[in-house]
HTML snippet that shows the backbone in 3Dmol.js (N, CA, C, O; Angstrom):
<script src="https://3Dmol.org/build/3Dmol-min.js"></script>
<div id="view" style="width:600px;height:400px;position:relative"></div>
<script>
const pdb = `
ATOM      1  N   UNK A   1    -132.337 -34.072  22.025  1.00  0.00           N
ATOM      2  CA  UNK A   1    -131.807 -32.821  21.530  1.00  0.00           C
ATOM      3  C   UNK A   1    -130.280 -32.894  21.528  1.00  0.00           C
ATOM      4  O   UNK A   1    -129.666 -33.313  22.509  1.00  0.00           O
ATOM      5  N   UNK A   2    -129.687 -32.487  20.431  1.00  0.00           N
ATOM      6  CA  UNK A   2    -128.235 -32.535  20.291  1.00  0.00           C
ATOM      7  C   UNK A   2    -127.637 -31.272  20.905  1.00  0.00           C
ATOM      8  O   UNK A   2    -128.029 -30.150  20.583  1.00  0.00           O
ATOM      9  N   UNK A   3    -126.702 -31.487  21.774  1.00  0.00           N
ATOM     10  CA  UNK A   3    -126.006 -30.398  22.436  1.00  0.00           C
ATOM     11  C   UNK A   3    -124.931 -29.855  21.505  1.00  0.00           C
ATOM     12  O   UNK A   3    -124.248 -30.623  20.826  1.00  0.00           O
ATOM     13  N   UNK A   4    -124.778 -28.533  21.470  1.00  0.00           N
ATOM     14  CA  UNK A   4    -123.755 -27.913  20.629  1.00  0.00           C
ATOM     15  C   UNK A   4    -122.363 -28.411  20.994  1.00  0.00           C
ATOM     16  O   UNK A   4    -121.522 -28.597  20.114  1.00  0.00           O
ATOM     17  N   UNK A   5    -122.113 -28.627  22.273  1.00  0.00           N
ATOM     18  CA  UNK A   5    -120.830 -29.160  22.716  1.00  0.00           C
ATOM     19  C   UNK A   5    -120.611 -30.561  22.148  1.00  0.00           C
ATOM     20  O   UNK A   5    -119.505 -30.902  21.728  1.00  0.00           O
ATOM     21  N   UNK A   6    -121.667 -31.363  22.139  1.00  0.00           N
ATOM     22  CA  UNK A   6    -121.562 -32.704  21.570  1.00  0.00           C
ATOM     23  C   UNK A   6    -121.188 -32.647  20.092  1.00  0.00           C
ATOM     24  O   UNK A   6    -120.392 -33.458  19.619  1.00  0.00           O
ATOM     25  N   UNK A   7    -121.761 -31.688  19.362  1.00  0.00           N
ATOM     26  CA  UNK A   7    -121.446 -31.540  17.936  1.00  0.00           C
ATOM     27  C   UNK A   7    -119.985 -31.133  17.749  1.00  0.00           C
ATOM     28  O   UNK A   7    -119.312 -31.614  16.838  1.00  0.00           O
ATOM     29  N   UNK A   8    -119.510 -30.261  18.603  1.00  0.00           N
ATOM     30  CA  UNK A   8    -118.125 -29.814  18.529  1.00  0.00           C
ATOM     31  C   UNK A   8    -117.163 -30.960  18.816  1.00  0.00           C
ATOM     32  O   UNK A   8    -116.164 -31.139  18.120  1.00  0.00           O
ATOM     33  N   UNK A   9    -117.478 -31.724  19.840  1.00  0.00           N
ATOM     34  CA  UNK A   9    -116.637 -32.876  20.189  1.00  0.00           C
ATOM     35  C   UNK A   9    -116.669 -33.902  19.063  1.00  0.00           C
ATOM     36  O   UNK A   9    -115.637 -34.475  18.715  1.00  0.00           O
ATOM     37  N   UNK A  10    -117.830 -34.131  18.502  1.00  0.00           N
ATOM     38  CA  UNK A  10    -117.954 -35.086  17.393  1.00  0.00           C
ATOM     39  C   UNK A  10    -117.134 -34.628  16.185  1.00  0.00           C
ATOM     40  O   UNK A  10    -116.475 -35.440  15.535  1.00  0.00           O
ATOM     41  N   UNK A  11    -117.176 -33.327  15.887  1.00  0.00           N
ATOM     42  CA  UNK A  11    -116.401 -32.796  14.759  1.00  0.00           C
ATOM     43  C   UNK A  11    -114.907 -32.950  15.007  1.00  0.00           C
ATOM     44  O   UNK A  11    -114.149 -33.259  14.087  1.00  0.00           O
ATOM     45  N   UNK A  12    -114.488 -32.737  16.240  1.00  0.00           N
ATOM     46  CA  UNK A  12    -113.071 -32.890  16.589  1.00  0.00           C
ATOM     47  C   UNK A  12    -112.622 -34.331  16.408  1.00  0.00           C
ATOM     48  O   UNK A  12    -111.594 -34.595  15.785  1.00  0.00           O
ATOM     49  N   UNK A  13    -113.393 -35.256  16.951  1.00  0.00           N
ATOM     50  CA  UNK A  13    -113.019 -36.668  16.810  1.00  0.00           C
ATOM     51  C   UNK A  13    -113.068 -37.127  15.360  1.00  0.00           C
ATOM     52  O   UNK A  13    -112.227 -37.914  14.926  1.00  0.00           O
ATOM     53  N   UNK A  14    -114.048 -36.639  14.612  1.00  0.00           N
ATOM     54  CA  UNK A  14    -114.133 -37.002  13.191  1.00  0.00           C
ATOM     55  C   UNK A  14    -112.907 -36.503  12.434  1.00  0.00           C
ATOM     56  O   UNK A  14    -112.362 -37.210  11.586  1.00  0.00           O
ATOM     57  N   UNK A  15    -112.479 -35.287  12.744  1.00  0.00           N
ATOM     58  CA  UNK A  15    -111.306 -34.726  12.068  1.00  0.00           C
ATOM     59  C   UNK A  15    -110.041 -35.491  12.432  1.00  0.00           C
ATOM     60  O   UNK A  15    -109.192 -35.739  11.576  1.00  0.00           O
ATOM     61  N   UNK A  16    -109.919 -35.863  13.696  1.00  0.00           N
ATOM     62  CA  UNK A  16    -108.713 -36.570  14.143  1.00  0.00           C
ATOM     63  C   UNK A  16    -108.726 -38.056  13.796  1.00  0.00           C
ATOM     64  O   UNK A  16    -107.702 -38.729  13.911  1.00  0.00           O
ATOM     65  N   UNK A  17    -109.862 -38.561  13.379  1.00  0.00           N
ATOM     66  CA  UNK A  17    -109.964 -39.981  13.036  1.00  0.00           C
ATOM     67  C   UNK A  17    -109.189 -40.323  11.764  1.00  0.00           C
ATOM     68  O   UNK A  17    -108.804 -41.473  11.552  1.00  0.00           O
ATOM     69  N   UNK A  18    -108.969 -39.326  10.932  1.00  0.00           N
ATOM     70  CA  UNK A  18    -108.302 -39.576   9.655  1.00  0.00           C
ATOM     71  C   UNK A  18    -106.783 -39.520   9.807  1.00  0.00           C
ATOM     72  O   UNK A  18    -106.254 -38.519  10.291  1.00  0.00           O
ATOM     73  N   UNK A  19    -106.074 -40.569   9.405  1.00  0.00           N
ATOM     74  CA  UNK A  19    -104.615 -40.583   9.565  1.00  0.00           C
ATOM     75  C   UNK A  19    -103.901 -39.500   8.756  1.00  0.00           C
ATOM     76  O   UNK A  19    -102.843 -39.021   9.167  1.00  0.00           O
ATOM     77  N   UNK A  20    -104.462 -39.112   7.618  1.00  0.00           N
ATOM     78  CA  UNK A  20    -103.836 -38.055   6.826  1.00  0.00           C
ATOM     79  C   UNK A  20    -103.894 -36.727   7.565  1.00  0.00           C
ATOM     80  O   UNK A  20    -102.913 -35.985   7.596  1.00  0.00           O
ATOM     81  N   UNK A  21    -105.038 -36.428   8.159  1.00  0.00           N
ATOM     82  CA  UNK A  21    -105.155 -35.172   8.910  1.00  0.00           C
ATOM     83  C   UNK A  21    -104.234 -35.167  10.121  1.00  0.00           C
ATOM     84  O   UNK A  21    -103.634 -34.142  10.444  1.00  0.00           O
ATOM     85  N   UNK A  22    -104.120 -36.304  10.789  1.00  0.00           N
ATOM     86  CA  UNK A  22    -103.194 -36.369  11.930  1.00  0.00           C
ATOM     87  C   UNK A  22    -101.756 -36.160  11.460  1.00  0.00           C
ATOM     88  O   UNK A  22    -100.975 -35.487  12.132  1.00  0.00           O
ATOM     89  N   UNK A  23    -101.412 -36.723  10.334  1.00  0.00           N
ATOM     90  CA  UNK A  23    -100.054 -36.567   9.804  1.00  0.00           C
ATOM     91  C   UNK A  23     -99.788 -35.116   9.383  1.00  0.00           C
ATOM     92  O   UNK A  23     -98.674 -34.617   9.543  1.00  0.00           O
ATOM     93  N   UNK A  24    -100.798 -34.450   8.850  1.00  0.00           N
ATOM     94  CA  UNK A  24    -100.646 -33.041   8.490  1.00  0.00           C
ATOM     95  C   UNK A  24    -100.354 -32.227   9.738  1.00  0.00           C
ATOM     96  O   UNK A  24     -99.471 -31.369   9.725  1.00  0.00           O
ATOM     97  N   UNK A  25    -101.082 -32.483  10.812  1.00  0.00           N
ATOM     98  CA  UNK A  25    -100.838 -31.775  12.069  1.00  0.00           C
ATOM     99  C   UNK A  25     -99.440 -32.064  12.601  1.00  0.00           C
ATOM    100  O   UNK A  25     -98.745 -31.166  13.077  1.00  0.00           O
ATOM    101  N   UNK A  26     -99.045 -33.313  12.516  1.00  0.00           N
ATOM    102  CA  UNK A  26     -97.701 -33.685  12.985  1.00  0.00           C
ATOM    103  C   UNK A  26     -96.636 -32.977  12.148  1.00  0.00           C
ATOM    104  O   UNK A  26     -95.652 -32.473  12.689  1.00  0.00           O
ATOM    105  N   UNK A  27     -96.831 -32.940  10.846  1.00  0.00           N
ATOM    106  CA  UNK A  27     -95.877 -32.274   9.956  1.00  0.00           C
ATOM    107  C   UNK A  27     -95.774 -30.791  10.306  1.00  0.00           C
ATOM    108  O   UNK A  27     -94.693 -30.205  10.251  1.00  0.00           O
ATOM    109  N   UNK A  28     -96.893 -30.200  10.661  1.00  0.00           N
ATOM    110  CA  UNK A  28     -96.903 -28.773  10.988  1.00  0.00           C
ATOM    111  C   UNK A  28     -96.098 -28.488  12.255  1.00  0.00           C
ATOM    112  O   UNK A  28     -95.545 -27.397  12.393  1.00  0.00           O
ATOM    113  N   UNK A  29     -96.020 -29.428  13.165  1.00  0.00           N
ATOM    114  CA  UNK A  29     -95.239 -29.220  14.389  1.00  0.00           C
ATOM    115  C   UNK A  29     -93.743 -29.189  14.094  1.00  0.00           C
ATOM    116  O   UNK A  29     -92.953 -28.730  14.918  1.00  0.00           O
ATOM    117  N   UNK A  30     -93.362 -29.672  12.929  1.00  0.00           N
ATOM    118  CA  UNK A  30     -91.952 -29.700  12.546  1.00  0.00           C
ATOM    119  C   UNK A  30     -91.514 -28.399  11.884  1.00  0.00           C
ATOM    120  O   UNK A  30     -90.351 -28.261  11.504  1.00  0.00           O
ATOM    121  N   UNK A  31     -92.427 -27.450  11.742  1.00  0.00           N
ATOM    122  CA  UNK A  31     -92.112 -26.166  11.134  1.00  0.00           C
ATOM    123  C   UNK A  31     -92.974 -25.894   9.919  1.00  0.00           C
ATOM    124  O   UNK A  31     -93.794 -26.718   9.512  1.00  0.00           O
ATOM    125  N   UNK A  32     -92.769 -24.727   9.357  1.00  0.00           N
ATOM    126  CA  UNK A  32     -93.552 -24.316   8.200  1.00  0.00           C
ATOM    127  C   UNK A  32     -93.267 -25.206   7.001  1.00  0.00           C
ATOM    128  O   UNK A  32     -92.184 -25.771   6.851  1.00  0.00           O
ATOM    129  N   UNK A  33     -94.278 -25.306   6.162  1.00  0.00           N
ATOM    130  CA  UNK A  33     -94.146 -26.103   4.939  1.00  0.00           C
ATOM    131  C   UNK A  33     -95.000 -25.464   3.850  1.00  0.00           C
ATOM    132  O   UNK A  33     -96.059 -24.900   4.125  1.00  0.00           O
ATOM    133  N   UNK A  34     -94.540 -25.559   2.651  1.00  0.00           N
ATOM    134  CA  UNK A  34     -95.360 -25.137   1.520  1.00  0.00           C
ATOM    135  C   UNK A  34     -96.527 -26.105   1.415  1.00  0.00           C
ATOM    136  O   UNK A  34     -96.381 -27.300   1.676  1.00  0.00           O
ATOM    137  N   UNK A  35     -97.676 -25.585   1.035  1.00  0.00           N
ATOM    138  CA  UNK A  35     -98.840 -26.459   0.897  1.00  0.00           C
ATOM    139  C   UNK A  35     -98.587 -27.511  -0.185  1.00  0.00           C
ATOM    140  O   UNK A  35     -99.132 -28.613  -0.113  1.00  0.00           O
ATOM    141  N   UNK A  36     -97.773 -27.185  -1.176  1.00  0.00           N
ATOM    142  CA  UNK A  36     -97.471 -28.146  -2.238  1.00  0.00           C
ATOM    143  C   UNK A  36     -96.600 -29.299  -1.747  1.00  0.00           C
ATOM    144  O   UNK A  36     -96.519 -30.336  -2.405  1.00  0.00           O
ATOM    145  N   UNK A  37     -95.945 -29.126  -0.592  1.00  0.00           N
ATOM    146  CA  UNK A  37     -95.123 -30.201  -0.024  1.00  0.00           C
ATOM    147  C   UNK A  37     -95.952 -31.230   0.738  1.00  0.00           C
ATOM    148  O   UNK A  37     -95.532 -32.376   0.898  1.00  0.00           O
ATOM    149  N   UNK A  38     -97.125 -30.820   1.206  1.00  0.00           N
ATOM    150  CA  UNK A  38     -97.909 -31.703   2.074  1.00  0.00           C
ATOM    151  C   UNK A  38     -98.369 -33.007   1.423  1.00  0.00           C
ATOM    152  O   UNK A  38     -98.384 -34.031   2.106  1.00  0.00           O
ATOM    153  N   UNK A  39     -98.746 -33.029   0.143  1.00  0.00           N
ATOM    154  CA  UNK A  39     -99.220 -34.300  -0.430  1.00  0.00           C
ATOM    155  C   UNK A  39     -98.124 -35.339  -0.663  1.00  0.00           C
ATOM    156  O   UNK A  39     -98.430 -36.517  -0.847  1.00  0.00           O
ATOM    157  N   UNK A  40     -96.862 -34.931  -0.660  1.00  0.00           N
ATOM    158  CA  UNK A  40     -95.775 -35.851  -1.021  1.00  0.00           C
ATOM    159  C   UNK A  40     -95.799 -37.185  -0.287  1.00  0.00           C
ATOM    160  O   UNK A  40     -95.695 -38.223  -0.940  1.00  0.00           O
ATOM    161  N   UNK A  41     -95.931 -37.210   1.043  1.00  0.00           N
ATOM    162  CA  UNK A  41     -95.891 -38.514   1.718  1.00  0.00           C
ATOM    163  C   UNK A  41     -97.182 -39.326   1.588  1.00  0.00           C
ATOM    164  O   UNK A  41     -97.240 -40.477   2.023  1.00  0.00           O
ATOM    165  N   UNK A  42     -98.203 -38.736   0.998  1.00  0.00           N
ATOM    166  CA  UNK A  42     -99.499 -39.405   0.907  1.00  0.00           C
ATOM    167  C   UNK A  42     -99.850 -39.668  -0.547  1.00  0.00           C
ATOM    168  O   UNK A  42     -99.287 -39.059  -1.457  1.00  0.00           O
ATOM    169  N   UNK A  43    -100.758 -40.555  -0.745  1.00  0.00           N
ATOM    170  CA  UNK A  43    -101.244 -40.836  -2.100  1.00  0.00           C
ATOM    171  C   UNK A  43    -102.483 -39.984  -2.364  1.00  0.00           C
ATOM    172  O   UNK A  43    -103.552 -40.503  -2.686  1.00  0.00           O
ATOM    173  N   UNK A  44    -102.321 -38.660  -2.220  1.00  0.00           N
ATOM    174  CA  UNK A  44    -103.447 -37.752  -2.419  1.00  0.00           C
ATOM    175  C   UNK A  44    -102.997 -36.554  -3.245  1.00  0.00           C
ATOM    176  O   UNK A  44    -101.808 -36.253  -3.350  1.00  0.00           O
ATOM    177  N   UNK A  45    -103.977 -35.887  -3.820  1.00  0.00           N
ATOM    178  CA  UNK A  45    -103.700 -34.708  -4.642  1.00  0.00           C
ATOM    179  C   UNK A  45    -103.713 -33.447  -3.781  1.00  0.00           C
ATOM    180  O   UNK A  45    -104.113 -33.477  -2.618  1.00  0.00           O
ATOM    181  N   UNK A  46    -103.277 -32.365  -4.362  1.00  0.00           N
ATOM    182  CA  UNK A  46    -103.303 -31.080  -3.677  1.00  0.00           C
ATOM    183  C   UNK A  46    -104.735 -30.670  -3.305  1.00  0.00           C
ATOM    184  O   UNK A  46    -104.944 -30.185  -2.193  1.00  0.00           O
ATOM    185  N   UNK A  47    -105.729 -30.845  -4.187  1.00  0.00           N
ATOM    186  CA  UNK A  47    -107.099 -30.531  -3.772  1.00  0.00           C
ATOM    187  C   UNK A  47    -107.565 -31.392  -2.592  1.00  0.00           C
ATOM    188  O   UNK A  47    -108.325 -30.921  -1.745  1.00  0.00           O
ATOM    189  N   UNK A  48    -107.120 -32.635  -2.534  1.00  0.00           N
ATOM    190  CA  UNK A  48    -107.474 -33.487  -1.396  1.00  0.00           C
ATOM    191  C   UNK A  48    -106.855 -32.952  -0.104  1.00  0.00           C
ATOM    192  O   UNK A  48    -107.502 -32.960   0.943  1.00  0.00           O
ATOM    193  N   UNK A  49    -105.616 -32.491  -0.172  1.00  0.00           N
ATOM    194  CA  UNK A  49    -104.961 -31.902   1.001  1.00  0.00           C
ATOM    195  C   UNK A  49    -105.722 -30.659   1.439  1.00  0.00           C
ATOM    196  O   UNK A  49    -105.914 -30.437   2.634  1.00  0.00           O
ATOM    197  N   UNK A  50    -106.149 -29.862   0.494  1.00  0.00           N
ATOM    198  CA  UNK A  50    -106.916 -28.663   0.810  1.00  0.00           C
ATOM    199  C   UNK A  50    -108.199 -29.027   1.558  1.00  0.00           C
ATOM    200  O   UNK A  50    -108.562 -28.359   2.526  1.00  0.00           O
ATOM    201  N   UNK A  51    -108.875 -30.066   1.120  1.00  0.00           N
ATOM    202  CA  UNK A  51    -110.089 -30.519   1.808  1.00  0.00           C
ATOM    203  C   UNK A  51    -109.770 -30.972   3.228  1.00  0.00           C
ATOM    204  O   UNK A  51    -110.530 -30.705   4.159  1.00  0.00           O
ATOM    205  N   UNK A  52    -108.644 -31.657   3.387  1.00  0.00           N
ATOM    206  CA  UNK A  52    -108.243 -32.119   4.719  1.00  0.00           C
ATOM    207  C   UNK A  52    -107.971 -30.930   5.645  1.00  0.00           C
ATOM    208  O   UNK A  52    -108.370 -30.937   6.810  1.00  0.00           O
ATOM    209  N   UNK A  53    -107.292 -29.918   5.118  1.00  0.00           N
ATOM    210  CA  UNK A  53    -106.994 -28.724   5.910  1.00  0.00           C
ATOM    211  C   UNK A  53    -108.273 -28.011   6.338  1.00  0.00           C
ATOM    212  O   UNK A  53    -108.384 -27.544   7.471  1.00  0.00           O
ATOM    213  N   UNK A  54    -109.223 -27.934   5.435  1.00  0.00           N
ATOM    214  CA  UNK A  54    -110.476 -27.257   5.766  1.00  0.00           C
ATOM    215  C   UNK A  54    -111.306 -28.068   6.766  1.00  0.00           C
ATOM    216  O   UNK A  54    -112.050 -27.496   7.563  1.00  0.00           O
ATOM    217  N   UNK A  55    -111.183 -29.372   6.725  1.00  0.00           N
ATOM    218  CA  UNK A  55    -111.853 -30.203   7.734  1.00  0.00           C
ATOM    219  C   UNK A  55    -111.254 -29.909   9.114  1.00  0.00           C
ATOM    220  O   UNK A  55    -111.985 -29.808  10.099  1.00  0.00           O
ATOM    221  N   UNK A  56    -109.940 -29.774   9.183  1.00  0.00           N
ATOM    222  CA  UNK A  56    -109.285 -29.429  10.446  1.00  0.00           C
ATOM    223  C   UNK A  56    -109.721 -28.040  10.923  1.00  0.00           C
ATOM    224  O   UNK A  56    -109.909 -27.812  12.118  1.00  0.00           O
ATOM    225  N   UNK A  57    -109.876 -27.132   9.984  1.00  0.00           N
ATOM    226  CA  UNK A  57    -110.313 -25.781  10.334  1.00  0.00           C
ATOM    227  C   UNK A  57    -111.758 -25.797  10.846  1.00  0.00           C
ATOM    228  O   UNK A  57    -112.063 -25.166  11.858  1.00  0.00           O
ATOM    229  N   UNK A  58    -112.637 -26.508  10.158  1.00  0.00           N
ATOM    230  CA  UNK A  58    -114.044 -26.576  10.592  1.00  0.00           C
ATOM    231  C   UNK A  58    -114.180 -27.190  11.981  1.00  0.00           C
ATOM    232  O   UNK A  58    -115.066 -26.817  12.751  1.00  0.00           O
ATOM    233  N   UNK A  59    -113.298 -28.131  12.292  1.00  0.00           N
ATOM    234  CA  UNK A  59    -113.331 -28.772  13.612  1.00  0.00           C
ATOM    235  C   UNK A  59    -112.622 -27.914  14.662  1.00  0.00           C
ATOM    236  O   UNK A  59    -112.558 -28.280  15.835  1.00  0.00           O
ATOM    237  N   UNK A  60    -112.094 -26.775  14.227  1.00  0.00           N
ATOM    238  CA  UNK A  60    -111.375 -25.839  15.104  1.00  0.00           C
ATOM    239  C   UNK A  60    -110.110 -26.445  15.700  1.00  0.00           C
ATOM    240  O   UNK A  60    -109.695 -26.099  16.806  1.00  0.00           O
ATOM    241  N   UNK A  61    -109.516 -27.344  14.950  1.00  0.00           N
ATOM    242  CA  UNK A  61    -108.240 -27.932  15.353  1.00  0.00           C
ATOM    243  C   UNK A  61    -107.108 -27.095  14.772  1.00  0.00           C
ATOM    244  O   UNK A  61    -106.068 -26.907  15.404  1.00  0.00           O
ATOM    245  N   UNK A  62    -107.324 -26.604  13.578  1.00  0.00           N
ATOM    246  CA  UNK A  62    -106.343 -25.745  12.921  1.00  0.00           C
ATOM    247  C   UNK A  62    -106.979 -24.377  12.717  1.00  0.00           C
ATOM    248  O   UNK A  62    -108.065 -24.259  12.151  1.00  0.00           O
ATOM    249  N   UNK A  63    -106.297 -23.368  13.179  1.00  0.00           N
ATOM    250  CA  UNK A  63    -106.759 -21.985  13.022  1.00  0.00           C
ATOM    251  C   UNK A  63    -106.629 -21.590  11.556  1.00  0.00           C
ATOM    252  O   UNK A  63    -105.728 -22.074  10.872  1.00  0.00           O
ATOM    253  N   UNK A  64    -107.502 -20.727  11.060  1.00  0.00           N
ATOM    254  CA  UNK A  64    -107.366 -20.272   9.658  1.00  0.00           C
ATOM    255  C   UNK A  64    -105.974 -19.723   9.342  1.00  0.00           C
ATOM    256  O   UNK A  64    -105.510 -19.843   8.208  1.00  0.00           O
ATOM    257  N   UNK A  65    -105.306 -19.126  10.321  1.00  0.00           N
ATOM    258  CA  UNK A  65    -103.945 -18.620  10.102  1.00  0.00           C
ATOM    259  C   UNK A  65    -102.990 -19.765   9.777  1.00  0.00           C
ATOM    260  O   UNK A  65    -102.070 -19.598   8.977  1.00  0.00           O
ATOM    261  N   UNK A  66    -103.202 -20.918  10.390  1.00  0.00           N
ATOM    262  CA  UNK A  66    -102.413 -22.122  10.095  1.00  0.00           C
ATOM    263  C   UNK A  66    -102.510 -22.445   8.616  1.00  0.00           C
ATOM    264  O   UNK A  66    -101.506 -22.735   7.966  1.00  0.00           O
ATOM    265  N   UNK A  67    -103.714 -22.393   8.096  1.00  0.00           N
ATOM    266  CA  UNK A  67    -103.941 -22.716   6.679  1.00  0.00           C
ATOM    267  C   UNK A  67    -103.324 -21.645   5.799  1.00  0.00           C
ATOM    268  O   UNK A  67    -102.652 -21.962   4.817  1.00  0.00           O
ATOM    269  N   UNK A  68    -103.543 -20.380   6.137  1.00  0.00           N
ATOM    270  CA  UNK A  68    -102.997 -19.327   5.288  1.00  0.00           C
ATOM    271  C   UNK A  68    -101.473 -19.308   5.324  1.00  0.00           C
ATOM    272  O   UNK A  68    -100.840 -18.966   4.325  1.00  0.00           O
ATOM    273  N   UNK A  69    -100.879 -19.668   6.449  1.00  0.00           N
ATOM    274  CA  UNK A  69     -99.419 -19.773   6.512  1.00  0.00           C
ATOM    275  C   UNK A  69     -98.913 -20.816   5.531  1.00  0.00           C
ATOM    276  O   UNK A  69     -97.868 -20.623   4.910  1.00  0.00           O
ATOM    277  N   UNK A  70     -99.629 -21.903   5.383  1.00  0.00           N
ATOM    278  CA  UNK A  70     -99.220 -22.949   4.460  1.00  0.00           C
ATOM    279  C   UNK A  70     -99.347 -22.453   3.024  1.00  0.00           C
ATOM    280  O   UNK A  70     -98.497 -22.745   2.183  1.00  0.00           O
ATOM    281  N   UNK A  71    -100.396 -21.714   2.749  1.00  0.00           N
ATOM    282  CA  UNK A  71    -100.657 -21.258   1.388  1.00  0.00           C
ATOM    283  C   UNK A  71     -99.764 -20.090   1.005  1.00  0.00           C
ATOM    284  O   UNK A  71     -99.296 -20.016  -0.131  1.00  0.00           O
ATOM    285  N   UNK A  72     -99.523 -19.184   1.932  1.00  0.00           N
ATOM    286  CA  UNK A  72     -98.843 -17.922   1.615  1.00  0.00           C
ATOM    287  C   UNK A  72     -97.324 -17.985   1.621  1.00  0.00           C
ATOM    288  O   UNK A  72     -96.681 -16.990   1.285  1.00  0.00           O
ATOM    289  N   UNK A  73     -96.742 -19.076   1.976  1.00  0.00           N
ATOM    290  CA  UNK A  73     -95.279 -19.111   2.081  1.00  0.00           C
ATOM    291  C   UNK A  73     -94.617 -18.843   0.756  1.00  0.00           C
ATOM    292  O   UNK A  73     -93.389 -18.836   0.670  1.00  0.00           O
TER     293      UNK A  73
END
`;
const viewer = $3Dmol.createViewer("view");
viewer.addModel(pdb, "pdb");
viewer.setStyle({}, {cartoon: {color: "spectrum"}});
viewer.zoomTo();
viewer.render();
</script>
């Protein structure tokens, strides 16, 4: 039987396993940024960045307010 805690931990590690998601988190520690600025250092599109942000949100690493702050600036 899969423990809910195990699923949460697995989701966290899966989210942090991706270097792009880790870089997004690191960039966020440097202050606010427009969501359109986030893809610049990566070879990804804006929709790809959006998917990365939602993966962080699903893993409860990034609060929904974190995402809306990026979008609403």
